[in-house]
N, CA, C and O atoms as a Maestro MAE file, in Angstrom:
{
 s_m_m2io_version
 :::
 2.0.0
}

f_m_ct {
 s_m_title
 :::
 protein
 m_atom[324] {
  # First column is atom index #
  i_m_mmod_type
  r_m_x_coord
  r_m_y_coord
  r_m_z_coord
  i_m_residue_number
  s_m_chain_name
  s_m_pdb_residue_name
  s_m_pdb_atom_name
  i_m_atomic_number
  :::
  1 25 28.416 -1.533 -4.502 1 A "MET " " N  " 7
  2 3 27.109 -2.077 -4.563 1 A "MET " " CA " 6
  3 2 27.145 -1.645 -5.926 1 A "MET " " C  " 6
  4 15 27.237 -0.575 -6.529 1 A "MET " " O  " 8
  5 25 26.989 -3.418 -6.317 2 A "GLN " " N  " 7
  6 3 25.816 -3.695 -7.292 2 A "GLN " " CA " 6
  7 2 24.287 -3.649 -7.787 2 A "GLN " " C  " 6
  8 15 23.430 -4.488 -7.511 2 A "GLN " " O  " 8
  9 25 24.185 -2.936 -8.273 3 A "ILE " " N  " 7
  10 3 22.211 -2.592 -8.600 3 A "ILE " " CA " 6
  11 2 21.823 -3.836 -9.365 3 A "ILE " " C  " 6
  12 15 22.319 -4.031 -10.474 3 A "ILE " " O  " 8
  13 25 21.112 -4.545 -8.926 4 A "ASN " " N  " 7
  14 3 20.428 -5.678 -9.660 4 A "ASN " " CA " 6
  15 2 19.211 -6.017 -8.571 4 A "ASN " " C  " 6
  16 15 18.984 -5.382 -7.541 4 A "ASN " " O  " 8
  17 25 18.605 -6.994 -8.984 5 A "LYS " " N  " 7
  18 3 16.761 -7.335 -7.901 5 A "LYS " " CA " 6
  19 2 17.465 -7.419 -6.785 5 A "LYS " " C  " 6
  20 15 16.873 -6.797 -5.903 5 A "LYS " " O  " 8
  21 25 18.622 -7.977 -6.339 6 A "ASP " " N  " 7
  22 3 18.949 -8.654 -5.073 6 A "ASP " " CA " 6
  23 2 19.202 -7.267 -4.820 6 A "ASP " " C  " 6
  24 15 18.303 -6.791 -4.127 6 A "ASP " " O  " 8
  25 25 20.050 -6.481 -5.110 7 A "THR " " N  " 7
  26 3 19.831 -5.291 -4.124 7 A "THR " " CA " 6
  27 2 18.194 -4.384 -4.208 7 A "THR " " C  " 6
  28 15 17.857 -3.573 -3.346 7 A "THR " " O  " 8
  29 25 17.767 -4.564 -4.817 8 A "ALA " " N  " 7
  30 3 16.229 -3.636 -4.765 8 A "ALA " " CA " 6
  31 2 15.152 -4.404 -4.080 8 A "ALA " " C  " 6
  32 15 14.069 -3.901 -3.783 8 A "ALA " " O  " 8
  33 25 15.484 -5.638 -3.839 9 A "MET " " N  " 7
  34 3 13.809 -6.030 -2.903 9 A "MET " " CA " 6
  35 2 15.501 -6.225 -1.445 9 A "MET " " C  " 6
  36 15 15.461 -7.407 -1.103 9 A "MET " " O  " 8
  37 25 16.212 -5.802 -0.993 10 A "LYS " " N  " 7
  38 3 17.157 -5.755 0.141 10 A "LYS " " CA " 6
  39 2 16.444 -4.418 0.658 10 A "LYS " " C  " 6
  40 15 15.875 -4.391 1.749 10 A "LYS " " O  " 8
  41 25 16.491 -3.622 0.045 11 A "LEU " " N  " 7
  42 3 15.577 -2.405 -0.485 11 A "LEU " " CA " 6
  43 2 14.603 -2.142 -0.198 11 A "LEU " " C  " 6
  44 15 14.182 -1.179 0.442 11 A "LEU " " O  " 8
  45 25 13.954 -3.261 -0.794 12 A "TRP " " N  " 7
  46 3 12.612 -2.940 -0.611 12 A "TRP " " CA " 6
  47 2 11.875 -3.458 1.357 12 A "TRP " " C  " 6
  48 15 11.265 -2.742 2.152 12 A "TRP " " O  " 8
  49 25 12.284 -4.835 1.479 13 A "ASP " " N  " 7
  50 3 12.325 -5.242 2.719 13 A "ASP " " CA " 6
  51 2 13.054 -4.171 3.517 13 A "ASP " " C  " 6
  52 15 12.434 -3.947 4.557 13 A "ASP " " O  " 8
  53 25 13.751 -3.701 3.441 14 A "GLU " " N  " 7
  54 3 14.135 -2.473 4.649 14 A "GLU " " CA " 6
  55 2 13.325 -1.267 4.831 14 A "GLU " " C  " 6
  56 15 13.205 -0.601 5.859 14 A "GLU " " O  " 8
  57 25 12.593 -1.017 3.271 15 A "LYS " " N  " 7
  58 3 11.731 0.375 3.454 15 A "LYS " " CA " 6
  59 2 10.034 0.298 3.844 15 A "LYS " " C  " 6
  60 15 9.209 0.985 4.445 15 A "LYS " " O  " 8
  61 25 10.087 -0.921 3.137 16 A "PHE " " N  " 7
  62 3 8.802 -1.114 3.054 16 A "PHE " " CA " 6
  63 2 8.449 -2.621 3.732 16 A "PHE " " C  " 6
  64 15 7.233 -2.773 3.617 16 A "PHE " " O  " 8
  65 25 9.039 -3.758 4.377 17 A "GLY " " N  " 7
  66 3 9.072 -4.838 5.461 17 A "GLY " " CA " 6
  67 2 8.225 -5.490 4.430 17 A "GLY " " C  " 6
  68 15 8.478 -5.470 3.225 17 A "GLY " " O  " 8
  69 25 6.780 -6.306 5.209 18 A "LYS " " N  " 7
  70 3 6.671 -7.774 4.903 18 A "LYS " " CA " 6
  71 2 5.081 -6.979 3.492 18 A "LYS " " C  " 6
  72 15 4.121 -7.636 3.091 18 A "LYS " " O  " 8
  73 25 5.410 -5.457 3.116 19 A "GLU " " N  " 7
  74 3 4.485 -4.928 2.310 19 A "GLU " " CA " 6
  75 2 4.729 -5.325 1.322 19 A "GLU " " C  " 6
  76 15 5.928 -5.520 1.123 19 A "GLU " " O  " 8
  77 25 3.593 -5.711 0.002 20 A "THR " " N  " 7
  78 3 3.797 -5.722 -1.281 20 A "THR " " CA " 6
  79 2 3.194 -5.282 -1.727 20 A "THR " " C  " 6
  80 15 2.829 -5.707 -2.823 20 A "THR " " O  " 8
  81 25 2.612 -4.002 -1.131 21 A "THR " " N  " 7
  82 3 2.472 -2.634 -2.272 21 A "THR " " CA " 6
  83 2 2.794 -1.067 -1.423 21 A "THR " " C  " 6
  84 15 2.441 -0.974 -0.247 21 A "THR " " O  " 8
  85 25 3.297 -0.201 -1.931 22 A "ALA " " N  " 7
  86 3 3.506 0.613 -1.689 22 A "ALA " " CA " 6
  87 2 3.595 2.053 -2.214 22 A "ALA " " C  " 6
  88 15 3.647 1.840 -3.425 22 A "ALA " " O  " 8
  89 25 3.645 3.388 -2.063 23 A "HIS " " N  " 7
  90 3 3.871 4.568 -3.394 23 A "HIS " " CA " 6
  91 2 5.089 5.175 -3.012 23 A "HIS " " C  " 6
  92 15 5.617 5.323 -1.910 23 A "HIS " " O  " 8
  93 25 5.465 5.534 -4.306 24 A "ASP " " N  " 7
  94 3 6.954 6.484 -4.229 24 A "ASP " " CA " 6
  95 2 6.404 7.704 -3.713 24 A "ASP " " C  " 6
  96 15 5.207 7.919 -3.524 24 A "ASP " " O  " 8
  97 25 7.521 8.624 -3.461 25 A "TYR " " N  " 7
  98 3 7.599 9.833 -2.648 25 A "TYR " " CA " 6
  99 2 6.492 10.752 -3.798 25 A "TYR " " C  " 6
  100 15 5.962 11.730 -3.270 25 A "TYR " " O  " 8
  101 25 6.165 10.527 -5.130 26 A "LYS " " N  " 7
  102 3 5.365 10.987 -6.043 26 A "LYS " " CA " 6
  103 2 4.028 10.579 -5.837 26 A "LYS " " C  " 6
  104 15 3.238 11.440 -6.223 26 A "LYS " " O  " 8
  105 25 3.345 9.282 -5.231 27 A "GLY " " N  " 7
  106 3 2.456 9.022 -4.880 27 A "GLY " " CA " 6
  107 2 2.076 7.903 -5.721 27 A "GLY " " C  " 6
  108 15 1.063 7.238 -5.503 27 A "GLY " " O  " 8
  109 25 2.808 7.705 -6.600 28 A "ARG " " N  " 7
  110 3 2.355 6.654 -7.760 28 A "ARG " " CA " 6
  111 2 2.754 5.061 -7.066 28 A "ARG " " C  " 6
  112 15 3.940 4.733 -7.078 28 A "ARG " " O  " 8
  113 25 1.971 4.343 -6.618 29 A "GLU " " N  " 7
  114 3 1.793 2.962 -6.253 29 A "GLU " " CA " 6
  115 2 2.826 1.997 -6.890 29 A "GLU " " C  " 6
  116 15 2.973 2.072 -8.110 29 A "GLU " " O  " 8
  117 25 3.482 1.191 -6.258 30 A "ILE " " N  " 7
  118 3 4.181 0.136 -6.471 30 A "ILE " " CA " 6
  119 2 4.157 -0.890 -5.864 30 A "ILE " " C  " 6
  120 15 3.885 -0.882 -4.663 30 A "ILE " " O  " 8
  121 25 4.504 -2.321 -6.700 31 A "ARG " " N  " 7
  122 3 4.266 -3.322 -6.309 31 A "ARG " " CA " 6
  123 2 5.546 -4.370 -6.398 31 A "ARG " " C  " 6
  124 15 6.011 -4.881 -7.416 31 A "ARG " " O  " 8
  125 25 5.988 -4.543 -4.978 32 A "LYS " " N  " 7
  126 3 7.128 -5.295 -5.162 32 A "LYS " " CA " 6
  127 2 7.229 -6.312 -6.585 32 A "LYS " " C  " 6
  128 15 7.879 -5.938 -7.562 32 A "LYS " " O  " 8
  129 25 6.562 -7.523 -6.561 33 A "ALA " " N  " 7
  130 3 6.622 -8.144 -7.699 33 A "ALA " " CA " 6
  131 2 6.595 -7.859 -9.364 33 A "ALA " " C  " 6
  132 15 6.488 -8.623 -10.324 33 A "ALA " " O  " 8
  133 25 6.710 -6.716 -9.274 34 A "ALA " " N  " 7
  134 3 6.234 -6.059 -10.144 34 A "ALA " " CA " 6
  135 2 8.465 -5.074 -10.649 34 A "ALA " " C  " 6
  136 15 8.895 -4.404 -11.588 34 A "ALA " " O  " 8
  137 25 8.870 -5.439 -9.786 35 A "TYR " " N  " 7
  138 3 10.286 -4.889 -9.985 35 A "TYR " " CA " 6
  139 2 10.832 -4.745 -11.484 35 A "TYR " " C  " 6
  140 15 11.128 -5.846 -11.950 35 A "TYR " " O  " 8
  141 25 11.006 -3.860 -12.208 36 A "GLY " " N  " 7
  142 3 11.305 -3.837 -13.496 36 A "GLY " " CA " 6
  143 2 10.982 -4.204 -14.177 36 A "GLY " " C  " 6
  144 15 11.661 -4.402 -15.185 36 A "GLY " " O  " 8
  145 25 9.538 -4.588 -14.055 37 A "GLN " " N  " 7
  146 3 8.955 -4.525 -15.158 37 A "GLN " " CA " 6
  147 2 7.660 -3.396 -16.078 37 A "GLN " " C  " 6
  148 15 6.452 -3.182 -15.976 37 A "GLN " " O  " 8
  149 25 8.882 -2.881 -17.018 38 A "GLU " " N  " 7
  150 3 8.685 -1.708 -17.472 38 A "GLU " " CA " 6
  151 2 6.952 -1.422 -18.401 38 A "GLU " " C  " 6
  152 15 6.548 -0.344 -18.837 38 A "GLU " " O  " 8
  153 25 6.157 -2.928 -18.473 39 A "GLY " " N  " 7
  154 3 4.941 -2.691 -19.026 39 A "GLY " " CA " 6
  155 2 4.045 -3.560 -18.146 39 A "GLY " " C  " 6
  156 15 3.329 -4.540 -18.350 39 A "GLY " " O  " 8
  157 25 4.450 -2.618 -16.807 40 A "SER " " N  " 7
  158 3 3.265 -2.952 -15.531 40 A "SER " " CA " 6
  159 2 3.018 -0.986 -15.400 40 A "SER " " C  " 6
  160 15 3.708 -0.067 -15.841 40 A "SER " " O  " 8
  161 25 1.486 -0.994 -14.445 41 A "ARG " " N  " 7
  162 3 0.965 0.147 -14.469 41 A "ARG " " CA " 6
  163 2 1.787 0.189 -12.787 41 A "ARG " " C  " 6
  164 15 1.597 1.013 -11.893 41 A "ARG " " O  " 8
  165 25 2.461 -0.675 -12.791 42 A "TYR " " N  " 7
  166 3 3.372 -0.856 -10.727 42 A "TYR " " CA " 6
  167 2 4.794 -1.241 -10.834 42 A "TYR " " C  " 6
  168 15 5.632 -1.729 -10.075 42 A "TYR " " O  " 8
  169 25 4.746 -0.801 -12.179 43 A "ALA " " N  " 7
  170 3 6.582 -1.193 -12.045 43 A "ALA " " CA " 6
  171 2 7.532 0.006 -11.438 43 A "ALA " " C  " 6
  172 15 7.290 1.213 -11.453 43 A "ALA " " O  " 8
  173 25 8.315 -0.453 -11.071 44 A "TRP " " N  " 7
  174 3 9.646 0.073 -10.078 44 A "TRP " " CA " 6
  175 2 11.119 -0.015 -10.215 44 A "TRP " " C  " 6
  176 15 11.583 -1.038 -10.718 44 A "TRP " " O  " 8
  177 25 11.957 0.990 -9.804 45 A "ASN " " N  " 7
  178 3 13.058 0.561 -9.907 45 A "ASN " " CA " 6
  179 2 13.539 1.651 -8.976 45 A "ASN " " C  " 6
  180 15 12.906 2.365 -8.198 45 A "ASN " " O  " 8
  181 25 15.233 1.572 -9.353 46 A "LEU " " N  " 7
  182 3 15.595 1.841 -8.231 46 A "LEU " " CA " 6
  183 2 16.562 3.375 -8.687 46 A "LEU " " C  " 6
  184 15 17.160 3.417 -9.762 46 A "LEU " " O  " 8
  185 25 16.584 4.550 -7.700 47 A "ASP " " N  " 7
  186 3 16.561 5.793 -8.196 47 A "ASP " " CA " 6
  187 2 18.229 6.010 -7.715 47 A "ASP " " C  " 6
  188 15 18.689 5.401 -6.749 47 A "ASP " " O  " 8
  189 25 19.140 7.083 -8.641 48 A "HIS " " N  " 7
  190 3 19.904 7.578 -7.505 48 A "HIS " " CA " 6
  191 2 19.150 9.244 -6.951 48 A "HIS " " C  " 6
  192 15 18.595 10.260 -7.371 48 A "HIS " " O  " 8
  193 25 19.498 8.759 -6.081 49 A "ILE " " N  " 7
  194 3 18.969 10.915 -5.482 49 A "ILE " " CA " 6
  195 2 19.279 11.298 -5.771 49 A "ILE " " C  " 6
  196 15 18.587 12.181 -6.277 49 A "ILE " " O  " 8
  197 25 21.600 11.465 -6.153 50 A "LYS " " N  " 7
  198 3 21.901 12.222 -6.622 50 A "LYS " " CA " 6
  199 2 22.751 10.853 -8.196 50 A "LYS " " C  " 6
  200 15 23.232 9.721 -8.256 50 A "LYS " " O  " 8
  201 25 22.478 11.849 -8.991 51 A "PRO " " N  " 7
  202 3 22.421 10.873 -10.004 51 A "PRO " " CA " 6
  203 2 24.073 10.799 -10.393 51 A "PRO " " C  " 6
  204 15 24.621 11.901 -10.392 51 A "PRO " " O  " 8
  205 25 24.898 9.686 -10.712 52 A "LYS " " N  " 7
  206 3 25.798 8.882 -10.999 52 A "LYS " " CA " 6
  207 2 26.524 10.292 -12.013 52 A "LYS " " C  " 6
  208 15 27.745 10.394 -12.132 52 A "LYS " " O  " 8
  209 25 25.790 11.039 -12.508 53 A "SER " " N  " 7
  210 3 26.431 11.967 -13.666 53 A "SER " " CA " 6
  211 2 27.096 12.783 -13.019 53 A "SER " " C  " 6
  212 15 28.198 13.181 -13.396 53 A "SER " " O  " 8
  213 25 26.321 13.285 -11.562 54 A "LYS " " N  " 7
  214 3 26.781 14.725 -11.194 54 A "LYS " " CA " 6
  215 2 27.095 14.354 -9.768 54 A "LYS " " C  " 6
  216 15 26.472 14.894 -8.853 54 A "LYS " " O  " 8
  217 25 28.035 13.456 -9.535 55 A "GLY " " N  " 7
  218 3 29.201 12.180 -8.773 55 A "GLY " " CA " 6
  219 2 28.558 11.870 -7.139 55 A "GLY " " C  " 6
  220 15 29.014 12.272 -6.069 55 A "GLY " " O  " 8
  221 25 26.811 10.637 -7.508 56 A "GLY " " N  " 7
  222 3 26.485 9.908 -6.642 56 A "GLY " " CA " 6
  223 2 27.116 9.052 -7.126 56 A "GLY " " C  " 6
  224 15 27.748 9.170 -8.176 56 A "GLY " " O  " 8
  225 25 27.012 7.559 -6.103 57 A "THR " " N  " 7
  226 3 27.150 6.589 -6.212 57 A "THR " " CA " 6
  227 2 26.129 5.496 -6.255 57 A "THR " " C  " 6
  228 15 24.915 5.633 -6.407 57 A "THR " " O  " 8
  229 25 26.747 4.493 -6.110 58 A "ASP " " N  " 7
  230 3 25.570 3.266 -6.077 58 A "ASP " " CA " 6
  231 2 25.518 3.113 -4.376 58 A "ASP " " C  " 6
  232 15 24.909 2.078 -4.109 58 A "ASP " " O  " 8
  233 25 25.867 3.666 -3.422 59 A "ARG " " N  " 7
  234 3 25.622 2.900 -2.134 59 A "ARG " " CA " 6
  235 2 24.775 3.096 -1.793 59 A "ARG " " C  " 6
  236 15 24.315 4.128 -2.282 59 A "ARG " " O  " 8
  237 25 23.951 2.463 -0.862 60 A "ILE " " N  " 7
  238 3 22.329 2.325 -0.872 60 A "ILE " " CA " 6
  239 2 21.858 3.453 -0.018 60 A "ILE " " C  " 6
  240 15 20.635 3.586 0.041 60 A "ILE " " O  " 8
  241 25 22.829 4.557 0.868 61 A "ASP " " N  " 7
  242 3 22.003 5.505 0.973 61 A "ASP " " CA " 6
  243 2 22.035 6.272 -0.114 61 A "ASP " " C  " 6
  244 15 22.135 7.369 0.437 61 A "ASP " " O  " 8
  245 25 22.025 6.489 -1.206 62 A "ASN " " N  " 7
  246 3 22.056 6.995 -2.509 62 A "ASN " " CA " 6
  247 2 20.947 6.998 -3.166 62 A "ASN " " C  " 6
  248 15 20.501 7.938 -3.824 62 A "ASN " " O  " 8
  249 25 20.225 5.409 -2.928 63 A "LEU " " N  " 7
  250 3 19.622 4.888 -3.826 63 A "LEU " " CA " 6
  251 2 17.794 5.635 -3.198 63 A "LEU " " C  " 6
  252 15 17.448 6.308 -2.227 63 A "LEU " " O  " 8
  253 25 17.101 5.053 -4.343 64 A "GLN " " N  " 7
  254 3 15.514 4.896 -3.604 64 A "GLN " " CA " 6
  255 2 14.892 3.814 -4.415 64 A "GLN " " C  " 6
  256 15 15.424 3.155 -5.308 64 A "GLN " " O  " 8
  257 25 13.365 3.723 -3.840 65 A "ILE " " N  " 7
  258 3 13.049 3.105 -4.969 65 A "ILE " " CA " 6
  259 2 11.422 4.320 -5.352 65 A "ILE " " C  " 6
  260 15 10.511 4.943 -4.806 65 A "ILE " " O  " 8
  261 25 12.045 3.965 -6.712 66 A "VAL " " N  " 7
  262 3 10.809 4.671 -7.295 66 A "VAL " " CA " 6
  263 2 9.607 3.851 -8.124 66 A "VAL " " C  " 6
  264 15 9.662 2.631 -7.968 66 A "VAL " " O  " 8
  265 25 8.804 4.217 -8.764 67 A "HIS " " N  " 7
  266 3 7.693 4.292 -9.472 67 A "HIS " " CA " 6
  267 2 8.705 4.591 -11.388 67 A "HIS " " C  " 6
  268 15 9.539 5.449 -11.677 67 A "HIS " " O  " 8
  269 25 8.117 3.483 -12.245 68 A "ILE " " N  " 7
  270 3 9.407 3.831 -13.446 68 A "ILE " " CA " 6
  271 2 9.017 5.392 -14.535 68 A "ILE " " C  " 6
  272 15 9.654 5.826 -15.494 68 A "ILE " " O  " 8
  273 25 7.943 5.833 -13.994 69 A "LEU " " N  " 7
  274 3 7.690 6.729 -14.190 69 A "LEU " " CA " 6
  275 2 8.048 7.627 -13.796 69 A "LEU " " C  " 6
  276 15 8.480 8.546 -14.492 69 A "LEU " " O  " 8
  277 25 7.971 7.637 -12.440 70 A "THR " " N  " 7
  278 3 8.652 8.906 -11.860 70 A "THR " " CA " 6
  279 2 9.632 9.096 -12.111 70 A "THR " " C  " 6
  280 15 9.852 10.296 -12.272 70 A "THR " " O  " 8
  281 25 11.161 7.916 -12.369 71 A "ASN " " N  " 7
  282 3 12.269 8.154 -12.306 71 A "ASN " " CA " 6
  283 2 12.497 8.921 -14.131 71 A "ASN " " C  " 6
  284 15 13.240 9.902 -14.085 71 A "ASN " " O  " 8
  285 25 12.151 8.702 -15.094 72 A "GLN " " N  " 7
  286 3 11.684 8.986 -15.797 72 A "GLN " " CA " 6
  287 2 12.009 9.861 -16.120 72 A "GLN " " C  " 6
  288 15 13.013 10.139 -16.775 72 A "GLN " " O  " 8
  289 25 10.765 10.833 -15.492 73 A "GLU " " N  " 7
  290 3 10.397 11.967 -15.584 73 A "GLU " " CA " 6
  291 2 11.332 12.560 -14.919 73 A "GLU " " C  " 6
  292 15 11.428 13.689 -15.401 73 A "GLU " " O  " 8
  293 25 12.549 12.340 -13.546 74 A "LYS " " N  " 7
  294 3 13.316 12.526 -12.848 74 A "LYS " " CA " 6
  295 2 14.782 12.946 -13.824 74 A "LYS " " C  " 6
  296 15 15.557 13.899 -13.909 74 A "LYS " " O  " 8
  297 25 14.628 11.824 -14.357 75 A "ALA " " N  " 7
  298 3 15.803 11.594 -15.287 75 A "ALA " " CA " 6
  299 2 17.029 12.006 -14.498 75 A "ALA " " C  " 6
  300 15 17.144 11.219 -13.558 75 A "ALA " " O  " 8
  301 25 17.983 12.904 -14.491 76 A "ASP " " N  " 7
  302 3 19.435 13.320 -14.009 76 A "ASP " " CA " 6
  303 2 19.110 14.066 -12.916 76 A "ASP " " C  " 6
  304 15 19.870 13.839 -11.974 76 A "ASP " " O  " 8
  305 25 17.809 15.305 -12.570 77 A "SER " " N  " 7
  306 3 18.171 15.712 -11.761 77 A "SER " " CA " 6
  307 2 18.305 15.100 -10.366 77 A "SER " " C  " 6
  308 15 18.475 13.940 -9.990 77 A "SER " " O  " 8
  309 25 18.173 16.265 -9.724 78 A "ARG " " N  " 7
  310 3 18.440 16.119 -8.285 78 A "ARG " " CA " 6
  311 2 17.281 16.003 -7.371 78 A "ARG " " C  " 6
  312 15 16.927 17.095 -6.926 78 A "ARG " " O  " 8
  313 25 16.538 14.905 -6.934 79 A "ILE " " N  " 7
  314 3 15.320 14.813 -6.056 79 A "ILE " " CA " 6
  315 2 15.920 14.692 -4.325 79 A "ILE " " C  " 6
  316 15 16.908 14.136 -3.845 79 A "ILE " " O  " 8
  317 25 15.065 15.306 -3.862 80 A "HIS " " N  " 7
  318 3 15.288 15.321 -2.287 80 A "HIS " " CA " 6
  319 2 14.610 14.204 -1.614 80 A "HIS " " C  " 6
  320 15 13.391 14.221 -1.784 80 A "HIS " " O  " 8
  321 25 15.215 12.910 -0.654 81 A "ARG " " N  " 7
  322 3 14.109 11.754 -0.420 81 A "ARG " " CA " 6
  323 2 13.536 12.922 0.814 81 A "ARG " " C  " 6
  324 15 12.551 12.657 1.503 81 A "ARG " " O  " 8
  :::
 }
 m_bond[323] {
  # First column is bond index #
  i_m_from
  i_m_to
  i_m_order
  :::
  1 1 2 1
  2 2 3 1
  3 3 4 2
  4 3 5 1
  5 5 6 1
  6 6 7 1
  7 7 8 2
  8 7 9 1
  9 9 10 1
  10 10 11 1
  11 11 12 2
  12 11 13 1
  13 13 14 1
  14 14 15 1
  15 15 16 2
  16 15 17 1
  17 17 18 1
  18 18 19 1
  19 19 20 2
  20 19 21 1
  21 21 22 1
  22 22 23 1
  23 23 24 2
  24 23 25 1
  25 25 26 1
  26 26 27 1
  27 27 28 2
  28 27 29 1
  29 29 30 1
  30 30 31 1
  31 31 32 2
  32 31 33 1
  33 33 34 1
  34 34 35 1
  35 35 36 2
  36 35 37 1
  37 37 38 1
  38 38 39 1
  39 39 40 2
  40 39 41 1
  41 41 42 1
  42 42 43 1
  43 43 44 2
  44 43 45 1
  45 45 46 1
  46 46 47 1
  47 47 48 2
  48 47 49 1
  49 49 50 1
  50 50 51 1
  51 51 52 2
  52 51 53 1
  53 53 54 1
  54 54 55 1
  55 55 56 2
  56 55 57 1
  57 57 58 1
  58 58 59 1
  59 59 60 2
  60 59 61 1
  61 61 62 1
  62 62 63 1
  63 63 64 2
  64 63 65 1
  65 65 66 1
  66 66 67 1
  67 67 68 2
  68 67 69 1
  69 69 70 1
  70 70 71 1
  71 71 72 2
  72 71 73 1
  73 73 74 1
  74 74 75 1
  75 75 76 2
  76 75 77 1
  77 77 78 1
  78 78 79 1
  79 79 80 2
  80 79 81 1
  81 81 82 1
  82 82 83 1
  83 83 84 2
  84 83 85 1
  85 85 86 1
  86 86 87 1
  87 87 88 2
  88 87 89 1
  89 89 90 1
  90 90 91 1
  91 91 92 2
  92 91 93 1
  93 93 94 1
  94 94 95 1
  95 95 96 2
  96 95 97 1
  97 97 98 1
  98 98 99 1
  99 99 100 2
  100 99 101 1
  101 101 102 1
  102 102 103 1
  103 103 104 2
  104 103 105 1
  105 105 106 1
  106 106 107 1
  107 107 108 2
  108 107 109 1
  109 109 110 1
  110 110 111 1
  111 111 112 2
  112 111 113 1
  113 113 114 1
  114 114 115 1
  115 115 116 2
  116 115 117 1
  117 117 118 1
  118 118 119 1
  119 119 120 2
  120 119 121 1
  121 121 122 1
  122 122 123 1
  123 123 124 2
  124 123 125 1
  125 125 126 1
  126 126 127 1
  127 127 128 2
  128 127 129 1
  129 129 130 1
  130 130 131 1
  131 131 132 2
  132 131 133 1
  133 133 134 1
  134 134 135 1
  135 135 136 2
  136 135 137 1
  137 137 138 1
  138 138 139 1
  139 139 140 2
  140 139 141 1
  141 141 142 1
  142 142 143 1
  143 143 144 2
  144 143 145 1
  145 145 146 1
  146 146 147 1
  147 147 148 2
  148 147 149 1
  149 149 150 1
  150 150 151 1
  151 151 152 2
  152 151 153 1
  153 153 154 1
  154 154 155 1
  155 155 156 2
  156 155 157 1
  157 157 158 1
  158 158 159 1
  159 159 160 2
  160 159 161 1
  161 161 162 1
  162 162 163 1
  163 163 164 2
  164 163 165 1
  165 165 166 1
  166 166 167 1
  167 167 168 2
  168 167 169 1
  169 169 170 1
  170 170 171 1
  171 171 172 2
  172 171 173 1
  173 173 174 1
  174 174 175 1
  175 175 176 2
  176 175 177 1
  177 177 178 1
  178 178 179 1
  179 179 180 2
  180 179 181 1
  181 181 182 1
  182 182 183 1
  183 183 184 2
  184 183 185 1
  185 185 186 1
  186 186 187 1
  187 187 188 2
  188 187 189 1
  189 189 190 1
  190 190 191 1
  191 191 192 2
  192 191 193 1
  193 193 194 1
  194 194 195 1
  195 195 196 2
  196 195 197 1
  197 197 198 1
  198 198 199 1
  199 199 200 2
  200 199 201 1
  201 201 202 1
  202 202 203 1
  203 203 204 2
  204 203 205 1
  205 205 206 1
  206 206 207 1
  207 207 208 2
  208 207 209 1
  209 209 210 1
  210 210 211 1
  211 211 212 2
  212 211 213 1
  213 213 214 1
  214 214 215 1
  215 215 216 2
  216 215 217 1
  217 217 218 1
  218 218 219 1
  219 219 220 2
  220 219 221 1
  221 221 222 1
  222 222 223 1
  223 223 224 2
  224 223 225 1
  225 225 226 1
  226 226 227 1
  227 227 228 2
  228 227 229 1
  229 229 230 1
  230 230 231 1
  231 231 232 2
  232 231 233 1
  233 233 234 1
  234 234 235 1
  235 235 236 2
  236 235 237 1
  237 237 238 1
  238 238 239 1
  239 239 240 2
  240 239 241 1
  241 241 242 1
  242 242 243 1
  243 243 244 2
  244 243 245 1
  245 245 246 1
  246 246 247 1
  247 247 248 2
  248 247 249 1
  249 249 250 1
  250 250 251 1
  251 251 252 2
  252 251 253 1
  253 253 254 1
  254 254 255 1
  255 255 256 2
  256 255 257 1
  257 257 258 1
  258 258 259 1
  259 259 260 2
  260 259 261 1
  261 261 262 1
  262 262 263 1
  263 263 264 2
  264 263 265 1
  265 265 266 1
  266 266 267 1
  267 267 268 2
  268 267 269 1
  269 269 270 1
  270 270 271 1
  271 271 272 2
  272 271 273 1
  273 273 274 1
  274 274 275 1
  275 275 276 2
  276 275 277 1
  277 277 278 1
  278 278 279 1
  279 279 280 2
  280 279 281 1
  281 281 282 1
  282 282 283 1
  283 283 284 2
  284 283 285 1
  285 285 286 1
  286 286 287 1
  287 287 288 2
  288 287 289 1
  289 289 290 1
  290 290 291 1
  291 291 292 2
  292 291 293 1
  293 293 294 1
  294 294 295 1
  295 295 296 2
  296 295 297 1
  297 297 298 1
  298 298 299 1
  299 299 300 2
  300 299 301 1
  301 301 302 1
  302 302 303 1
  303 303 304 2
  304 303 305 1
  305 305 306 1
  306 306 307 1
  307 307 308 2
  308 307 309 1
  309 309 310 1
  310 310 311 1
  311 311 312 2
  312 311 313 1
  313 313 314 1
  314 314 315 1
  315 315 316 2
  316 315 317 1
  317 317 318 1
  318 318 319 1
  319 319 320 2
  320 319 321 1
  321 321 322 1
  322 322 323 1
  323 323 324 2
  :::
 }
}
């Protein structure tokens, strides 16, 4: 699976339905419209649950929606859903 905005929006719709605001596993608020917008306080992107550097894949079951800051903090460590 290619990771891009279409993939991200599909995963958002599967996880949050029609909601436009949600929270990641750290409790940070994210907004659907802020995908990839690093300057936004509600920015989010897709994170590999098991990092690719440790054998993870781009499969949808290895991706989670997280605030950009959460993703930066996690880096290459594995976080459980």
